[in-house]
C-alpha positions as CSV (number, residue, x, y, z in Angstrom):
1,M,-20.4,46.9,-77.1
2,T,-17.8,44.1,-77.0
3,D,-14.9,44.5,-74.6
4,F,-11.5,44.2,-76.2
5,A,-8.1,43.7,-74.6
6,I,-7.0,46.5,-77.0
7,S,-9.3,48.7,-79.0
8,P,-9.7,48.0,-82.8
9,E,-8.5,51.5,-83.6
10,V,-5.3,51.0,-81.5
11,L,-4.7,47.6,-83.1
12,R,-5.3,49.1,-86.6
13,A,-2.6,51.7,-85.9
14,T,-0.2,49.0,-84.6
15,V,-0.7,46.8,-87.6
16,A,-0.4,49.7,-90.0
17,E,2.9,50.7,-88.3
18,T,4.2,47.1,-88.3
19,L,3.4,46.5,-92.0
20,G,4.3,49.9,-93.3
21,A,4.3,50.1,-97.1
22,K,3.5,46.3,-97.3
23,A,-0.1,47.1,-96.4
24,K,-2.3,48.4,-99.2
25,S,-4.9,49.3,-96.6
26,V,-5.6,48.7,-92.9
27,T,-9.2,49.5,-91.9
28,V,-11.7,48.9,-89.1
29,A,-15.3,47.8,-89.9
30,L,-17.7,46.4,-87.4
31,D,-15.0,46.5,-84.8
32,E,-12.8,44.2,-86.9
33,V,-9.4,45.1,-88.3
34,N,-9.0,44.3,-92.0
35,V,-5.6,44.3,-93.7
36,V,-5.1,44.1,-97.5
37,V,-1.6,43.3,-98.9
38,G,-0.2,42.8,-102.3
39,A,0.7,39.3,-103.5
40,A,4.4,40.1,-103.5
41,D,4.3,41.1,-99.8
42,Y,1.8,38.4,-98.6
43,L,4.3,36.0,-97.0
44,E,6.5,38.7,-95.4
45,A,3.4,40.5,-94.1
46,A,2.2,37.2,-92.5
47,L,5.6,36.7,-90.8
48,L,5.5,40.3,-89.4
49,L,2.0,39.8,-88.1
50,R,3.1,36.6,-86.4
51,D,6.3,37.9,-84.8
52,A,6.0,41.6,-84.2
53,P,5.6,42.5,-80.5
54,G,2.4,44.4,-80.9
55,C,0.8,41.8,-83.1
56,R,1.8,38.3,-82.1
57,F,-0.8,36.4,-84.1
58,E,0.2,32.9,-83.2
59,Q,-2.7,31.2,-84.8
60,L,-4.2,31.0,-88.3
61,I,-7.8,30.0,-87.4
62,D,-9.3,30.1,-90.9
63,L,-8.3,30.6,-94.6
64,C,-10.6,30.6,-97.5
65,G,-10.6,31.5,-101.2
66,M,-12.8,34.1,-102.9
67,D,-14.1,34.7,-106.4
68,Y,-15.1,38.3,-107.1
69,S,-16.5,37.5,-110.5
70,D,-19.3,40.0,-111.3
71,Y,-19.0,41.4,-107.8
72,R,-21.5,44.2,-107.4
73,D,-22.5,44.2,-111.0
74,G,-19.1,45.0,-112.3
75,E,-18.2,47.7,-109.9
76,W,-15.3,45.7,-108.5
77,Q,-12.0,46.7,-110.2
78,G,-9.6,44.4,-108.4
79,G,-8.4,40.9,-109.3
80,R,-10.9,38.1,-109.5
81,Y,-9.4,35.6,-107.0
82,G,-8.3,36.2,-103.5
83,V,-7.5,34.6,-100.2
84,V,-8.8,35.7,-96.8
85,S,-7.1,34.6,-93.6
86,H,-8.3,35.1,-90.0
87,L,-5.6,35.4,-87.5
88,L,-5.8,35.2,-83.7
89,S,-3.4,36.3,-81.0
90,V,-4.0,34.2,-77.9
91,S,-1.4,36.1,-75.9
92,L,-2.8,39.6,-76.7
93,N,-6.5,38.6,-77.2
94,Q,-6.9,40.2,-80.6
95,R,-7.9,39.3,-84.1
96,V,-7.2,40.5,-87.6
97,R,-8.4,39.6,-91.1
98,L,-5.7,39.4,-93.8
99,T,-6.7,39.6,-97.5
100,V,-4.6,39.1,-100.6
101,L,-5.6,39.1,-104.3
102,A,-3.9,36.9,-106.9
103,L,-2.2,38.8,-109.7
104,S,-3.6,36.7,-112.5
105,D,-7.2,35.7,-113.1
106,D,-6.3,33.0,-115.6
107,F,-3.8,31.3,-113.2
108,P,-4.3,32.5,-109.7
109,V,-1.2,32.0,-107.5
110,V,-0.3,33.3,-104.0
111,D,2.4,32.2,-101.6
112,S,1.6,29.4,-99.1
113,L,1.4,30.3,-95.4
114,Q,2.2,26.7,-94.5
115,S,5.7,27.6,-93.3
116,V,4.2,30.4,-91.1
117,W,1.2,28.5,-89.6
118,N,0.9,24.7,-90.0
119,S,-2.9,25.0,-90.0
120,A,-2.7,26.5,-93.4
121,T,-2.0,23.0,-94.9
122,W,-5.6,21.8,-95.0
123,F,-7.2,25.3,-95.6
124,E,-5.0,25.9,-98.6
125,R,-5.8,22.5,-100.1
126,E,-9.4,23.3,-99.7
127,A,-9.1,26.7,-101.5
128,F,-7.0,25.0,-104.2
129,D,-9.7,22.3,-104.7
130,L,-12.7,24.6,-104.7
131,Y,-11.3,27.7,-106.3
132,G,-8.2,26.6,-108.2
133,I,-6.0,29.0,-106.4
134,V,-2.4,27.7,-106.4
135,F,-0.3,28.1,-103.2
136,E,3.3,28.4,-104.1
137,G,5.5,26.6,-101.6
138,H,2.8,24.3,-100.3
139,D,4.4,20.8,-100.0
140,D,1.3,18.7,-100.6
141,L,-1.2,20.7,-102.8
142,R,-3.8,18.1,-103.7
143,R,-7.6,18.2,-103.9
144,L,-9.2,17.7,-100.6
145,L,-13.0,17.6,-100.9
146,T,-13.8,16.6,-104.5
147,D,-13.3,13.2,-106.1
148,Y,-10.0,12.1,-107.8
149,G,-11.5,12.5,-111.3
150,F,-13.3,15.7,-110.6
151,I,-13.0,18.3,-113.3
152,G,-13.0,22.0,-112.5
153,H,-13.4,24.0,-109.3
154,P,-16.9,24.0,-107.9
155,F,-16.9,27.3,-105.9
156,R,-15.9,29.4,-109.0
157,K,-18.9,31.4,-109.9
158,D,-18.8,30.3,-113.6
159,F,-18.9,26.6,-112.6
160,P,-22.2,25.1,-113.8
161,V,-24.7,24.3,-111.0
162,S,-25.1,20.7,-112.3
163,G,-21.4,20.1,-112.8
164,H,-19.6,18.6,-115.8
165,V,-19.5,14.8,-115.0
166,E,-21.4,12.4,-112.7
167,M,-20.4,9.0,-111.3
168,R,-22.5,5.9,-110.9
169,Y,-21.9,2.2,-110.2
170,D,-22.1,0.2,-113.4
171,E,-23.5,-3.3,-112.7
172,E,-22.1,-4.8,-115.8
173,Q,-18.6,-3.5,-115.3
174,K,-18.8,-4.0,-111.5
175,R,-17.1,-0.6,-110.8
176,V,-17.8,3.1,-110.5
177,V,-17.8,4.9,-113.9
178,Y,-17.8,8.5,-114.9
179,Q,-20.0,10.0,-117.6
180,P,-21.3,13.4,-118.7
181,V,-24.0,14.9,-116.6
182,S,-27.4,13.5,-117.7
183,I,-29.5,16.0,-115.8
184,E,-31.6,18.2,-118.2
185,P,-31.0,21.9,-117.6
186,R,-33.9,23.3,-115.5
187,E,-35.8,26.1,-117.0
188,I,-36.5,28.7,-114.3
189,T,-39.8,30.5,-114.6
190,P,-40.1,33.7,-112.7
191,R,-42.9,33.8,-110.1
192,V,-45.9,35.8,-111.3
193,I,-47.8,37.7,-108.7
194,R,-51.4,38.3,-109.7
195,E,-53.5,41.2,-108.7
196,D,-56.4,40.8,-106.3
197,N,-59.5,39.1,-107.9
198,Y,-57.6,38.1,-111.0
199,G,-59.9,36.3,-113.5
200,G,-63.1,37.2,-111.6
201,G,-62.3,35.3,-108.4
202,L,-64.7,35.2,-105.5
203,H,-65.2,38.3,-103.5
């Protein structure tokens, strides 16, 4: 059993009281406090989590995008795209996970946390690049990991495994060129398990 400066259940109650109606849910799973807020309350909830006396989450230690497409074979009823942030309170030795879902699946937008925690700058650029989630209020929202001419968002679940375009150095033009992917789609054959002594094998 992990020793906590404050028990997860006490922290859950503190966070729930701090956020009030802004929290859609505040739960504990595997000794971790998980908070879900609506997109309209995301920025204000982040400010409360940073500044409230019982929370004091001074650091954003991670932020990533999510794509719930076909999650659990269609059982998921929420929005497709979301953002998960992991917050740390150094002064109170506690952590919380903050989740928000974008309102639109066609054009996912949530508020930027850049004004709350500077570390959001790079994390949000990564989520924008890989998932196409737009962070409103971010002052430099550009791709971070893919190439300048990259098309699409590679962590979306409907993005083709082989991609859309490939780049190569063209000896005649003496420069890098982009062209449609030339890889033939691979036909995946399911593994067949034979019964013992299939085909009259040796005994």
